[in-house]
C-alpha positions in Angstrom: -12.7 17.1 -3.6 -11.3 18.6 -0.4 -9.3 17.5 2.6 -12.6 16.4 4.1 -12.4 13.4 1.8 -9.4 12.1 3.8 -10.8 10.0 6.7 -9.0 9.0 9.8 -5.8 11.0 9.2 -6.6 14.2 11.1 -3.2 14.9 12.5 -1.4 14.8 9.1 -4.2 16.8 7.3 -4.4 19.4 10.1 -0.6 19.9 9.9 -0.8 20.5 6.1 -3.8 22.8 6.4 -2.1 24.9 9.1 1.0 25.2 6.9 -1.2 26.3 4.0 -2.9 29.0 6.0 0.4 30.4 7.3 1.9 30.3 3.8 4.7 28.1 5.2 4.7 24.9 3.3 7.8 22.8 3.8 10.1 22.3 0.8 9.9 18.4 1.1 7.3 16.1 2.7 7.4 12.4 3.3 3.9 11.0 3.6 4.5 7.5 5.1 2.2 4.7 6.2 0.3 1.6 5.1 -1.1 1.3 1.6 -4.6 2.5 0.9 -5.0 5.0 3.8 -5.1 8.2 1.7 -1.4 9.2 1.3 -1.5 9.6 -2.5 -4.8 11.4 -2.4 -3.5 13.8 0.3 -0.5 14.6 -1.8 -2.7 15.6 -4.8 -5.1 17.5 -2.6 -2.2 19.4 -1.1 -1.2 20.5 -4.7 -4.7 21.5 -5.4 -5.2 23.5 -2.2 -1.9 25.4 -2.7 -3.0 26.4 -6.2 -6.7 26.7 -5.8 -8.2 29.9 -7.1 -10.3 30.2 -3.9 -7.0 30.4 -1.9 -8.5 29.5 1.5 -6.2 26.6 2.6 -8.3 23.8 0.9 -9.2 22.6 -2.5 -12.5 23.7 -4.0 -12.3 20.9 -6.7 -14.2 23.1 -9.2 -11.8 25.8 -10.3 -9.7 25.4 -13.5 -6.5 24.8 -11.4 -8.2 22.1 -9.2 -9.7 20.4 -12.3 -6.3 20.3 -14.2 -4.5 18.8 -11.2 -7.3 16.2 -10.8 -6.9 15.2 -14.4 -3.1 15.2 -14.2 -2.6 17.9 -16.8 -1.5 20.9 -14.7 2.0 22.0 -16.0 3.2 22.8 -12.5 2.2 19.6 -10.8 4.6 16.8 -11.8 3.8 13.2 -10.8 6.6 10.7 -11.0 5.6 7.0 -10.9 7.2 3.7 -11.6 8.8 3.7 -15.1 6.6 0.9 -16.2 3.4 2.7 -15.2 4.5 6.0 -16.8 5.4 4.2 -20.0 2.1 2.4 -20.2 0.3 5.8 -19.8 2.4 7.3 -22.6 4.1 9.8 -20.3 7.6 8.3 -20.5 9.8 6.4 -22.9 12.7 4.5 -21.6 16.0 5.5 -23.1 17.7 3.0 -25.5 14.5 1.1 -26.2 14.9 -1.0 -23.1 12.1 -2.7 -21.2 10.5 -0.4 -18.7 11.5 -1.0 -15.1 9.3 -1.6 -12.1 11.4 1.0 -10.3 11.6 4.8 -10.6 15.0 5.0 -12.3 17.8 7.5 -12.4 16.8 8.7 -16.0 13.4 9.8 -14.7 15.0 11.8 -11.9 17.6 13.4 -14.2 14.8 14.4 -16.6 12.9 15.9 -13.7 15.9 17.7 -12.2 17.8 18.8 -15.3 14.9 19.7 -17.5 11.5 20.2 -15.9 12.7 21.8 -12.6 15.1 24.1 -14.5 12.1 25.8 -16.1 10.1 28.6 -14.5 6.6 27.9 -13.2 3.9 28.2 -15.9 0.7 29.3 -14.1 0.5 27.9 -10.6 1.3 29.8 -7.4 3.4 26.8 -6.3 5.0 23.9 -8.1 4.7 20.4 -6.8 6.6 17.2 -7.5 4.9 14.1 -6.3 6.9 10.9 -6.2 4.4 8.0 -5.8 5.6 5.5 -4.6 8.8 7.1 -3.6 10.2 3.8 -2.3 10.2 2.6 -5.9 13.2 4.8 -6.5 16.3 2.6 -7.0 19.4 3.7 -5.1 20.8 5.6 -8.1 17.6 7.6 -8.4 17.5 8.4 -4.7 21.1 9.7 -4.8 20.2 11.8 -7.9 17.4 13.6 -6.1 19.3 14.4 -2.9 20.4 17.9 -3.8 17.0 18.8 -5.1 15.4 17.6 -1.8 17.8 19.8 0.1 17.6 22.9 -2.1 14.6 22.8 -4.5 13.8 25.7 -6.8 11.9 28.6 -5.4 8.1 28.0 -4.7 8.5 24.3 -5.2 7.5 21.5 -2.8 8.4 17.8 -3.3 6.1 15.2 -1.8 7.3 11.7 -1.4 4.6 9.1 -0.9 5.7 5.8 0.7 4.3 2.7 2.1 7.8 1.4 3.0 9.7 4.4 4.1 12.5 2.2 5.5 13.3 1.4 1.8 14.4 5.0 1.4 18.0 6.0 2.1 18.5 7.7 5.4 19.9 10.7 3.5 16.6 11.0 1.6 14.4 10.6 4.7 16.4 13.2 6.7 15.8 15.9 4.0 12.0 15.6 4.3 9.4 16.6 6.9 7.8 13.2 7.8 4.0 13.0 8.2 2.9 9.6 9.4 -0.4 8.1 8.2 -1.8 5.3 10.4 -4.1 2.3 9.7 -7.7 3.3 9.6 -9.9 2.1 12.5 -12.0 -1.0 11.7 -15.2 1.0 12.5 -14.4 3.4 9.7 -13.7 0.6 7.2 -16.9 -1.2 8.2 -19.0 2.0 7.8 -17.6 2.6 4.4 -18.1 -1.0 3.2 -21.7 -0.9 4.5 -22.2 2.3 2.5 -20.9 0.4 -0.6 -23.6 -2.2 0.0 -21.3 -5.1 1.0 -22.9 -8.1 2.7 -22.2 -8.1 6.5 -20.1 -11.3 6.5 -18.0 -10.1 3.5 -17.6 -6.6 5.1 -16.5 -8.2 8.4 -13.8 -10.3 6.7 -12.7 -7.6 4.4 -12.2 -5.3 7.4 -10.1 -8.0 9.1 -7.9 -8.6 6.0 -7.5 -5.0 5.1 -5.4 -4.2 8.2 -6.6 -0.6 8.3 -6.3 0.0 4.5 -9.4 1.4 2.9 -8.0 0.7 -0.6 -7.5 -3.0 0.2 -10.9 -3.3 1.9 -12.7 -1.9 -1.2 -10.8 -4.3 -3.5 -12.0 -7.3 -1.5 -15.3 -8.2 -3.0 -17.3 -11.4 -2.4 -15.7 -13.3 -5.3 -12.1 -12.5 -4.2 -12.9 -13.6 -0.6 -14.5 -16.8 -1.8 -11.4 -17.7 -3.9 -9.2 -17.2 -0.9 -11.5 -19.2 1.4 -11.2 -22.1 -1.0 -7.4 -21.9 -0.9 -7.5 -22.0 2.9 -9.8 -25.0 2.9 -7.4 -26.7 0.5 -4.4 -25.9 2.7 -6.2 -27.1 5.8 -6.7 -30.5 4.2 -3.1 -31.0 3.1 -1.6 -34.3 4.4 1.5 -33.9 6.7 3.3 -37.0 5.2 3.1 -36.3 1.4 4.9 -33.4 -0.1 3.4 -33.7 -3.5 0.1 -31.9 -2.7 2.2 -29.2 -1.0 4.2 -28.6 -4.1 1.1 -28.6 -6.3 -0.6 -26.1 -4.0 2.5 -23.9 -4.0 2.7 -24.0 -7.8 -1.0 -23.0 -8.3 -1.3 -20.3 -5.6 2.3 -19.1 -5.8 2.5 -18.4 -9.5 1.7 -14.8 -8.9 3.5 -13.3 -5.9 0.6 -11.0 -4.9 -1.9 -13.9 -5.0 0.4 -15.9 -2.8 0.6 -13.1 -0.3 -3.2 -12.8 -0.3 -3.6 -16.5 0.4 -1.1 -16.3 3.2 -2.9 -13.3 4.8 -6.1 -15.3 5.0 -4.3 -18.3 6.2 -3.0 -16.1 9.1 -6.6 -15.1 10.0 -7.7 -18.8 9.9 -4.8 -19.9 12.1 -5.6 -17.3 14.7 -9.1 -18.9 14.8 -7.3 -22.3 15.2 -5.2 -20.9 18.1 -8.2 -19.5 19.9 -10.1 -22.8 19.7 -7.0 -24.8 20.7 -6.6 -22.5 23.7 -10.1 -21.9 25.0 -12.2 -24.5 23.3 -15.2 -24.4 20.9 -18.1 -22.0 21.0 -16.0 -18.8 20.7 -16.7 -16.3 17.9 -14.5 -16.9 14.8 -13.3 -14.6 12.0 -14.0 -17.4 9.5 -17.1 -19.1 10.9 -17.8 -21.0 7.7 -14.5 -22.9 8.2 -15.5 -24.1 11.7 -15.1 -27.8 11.0 -11.6 -27.4 9.6 -10.7 -25.0 12.4 -11.8 -27.5 15.1 -9.9 -30.3 13.3 -6.7 -28.3 13.2 -7.2 -27.1 16.8 -7.0 -30.7 18.0 -3.2 -30.6 17.2 -2.8 -28.1 20.1 -1.8 -24.4 20.5 1.9 -25.2 20.0 1.3 -26.5 16.5 -1.0 -23.5 15.7 1.7 -21.1 16.9 4.4 -22.8 14.8 2.1 -22.6 11.7 1.4 -18.9 12.3 5.1 -18.3 12.5 5.7 -20.2 9.2 3.0 -18.1 7.5 4.4 -14.9 8.8 7.9 -15.8 7.5 6.3 -16.6 4.1 4.6 -13.2 4.0 7.8 -11.4 4.8 9.7 -13.3 2.1 7.0 -12.5 -0.4 7.3 -8.8 0.5 11.0 -9.0 -0.3 10.3 -10.4 -3.8 10.9 -14.1 -3.0 9.6 -16.7 -5.4 5.9 -17.4 -4.7 6.1 -21.2 -5.1 9.3 -21.5 -3.0 7.9 -19.3 -0.3 4.8 -21.5 0.0 6.8 -24.7 -0.1 9.1 -23.4 2.7 6.0 -22.4 4.7 4.6 -25.9 4.5 8.0 -27.4 5.6 7.8 -25.3 8.7 4.1 -26.0 9.0 4.5 -29.8 9.1 8.1 -30.3 10.2 9.1 -27.2 12.1 
């Protein structure tokens, strides 16, 4: 693979390629932006390009160094992930036999700083440390890496990959050169989904739901979209004067936080259709055309109700992103939905 594999992020990639050509890589980068837009892949390609045997500012993908980095076995490219994920892969064992954390914890950073970075490089021209996702570092871990971010060992670059850079301490962000990654244009997502053989209606809705994330768009297959559509239809039919069905819905679809967030995202798309019909009338193109009957029925309540429901769903999504209980977030959403 080469940098040509990164689509829609020309500014960030061009900046890195220029630094490689000048031999002037920064000591610490922060690649920030939405999930699924190529940040992690760019970090790994940067490590390959800097150590590629061809040495022309890009990765050839075929030399021994590129292949080792791609397989995750290059001794001078260190990838630090959530403790739980590293433990599952057999690359880390939590101290004291405790249950692995969903965070990147201070023990992992101390192991990195005190042991691995104290050794000389083995075979690469430049050593890389990739923290992905960097915003998974808890505050203690972030504080532990501050000095290394400011003064890393010679010929070493740290790359922090983050979809939520605001979750990093200001002192961490200030020590890195930030390269923003933006959402991918819908046209690029649609083109890629078409190349993957997705049906046009599935590709259209996946593009809408992906919000510029190629990774999310590729994960939305026909079965996943059908399950979310069914949840939206169920929500659209909930009675306003009986809380028992709301609680049952919240329990089923909120048991897993990620599932709850996915349902809310599609509810948001549907409610935007409702708002359009409530505002300009029937006959307009809809994102969820197969839910037209439910959309027209909900639109009869008027644009004010549609806007209130949109606001309730947005608050639920925000709460879920901050680790709120799935069932409680959905229950509160319906309280605002019906009684805001």
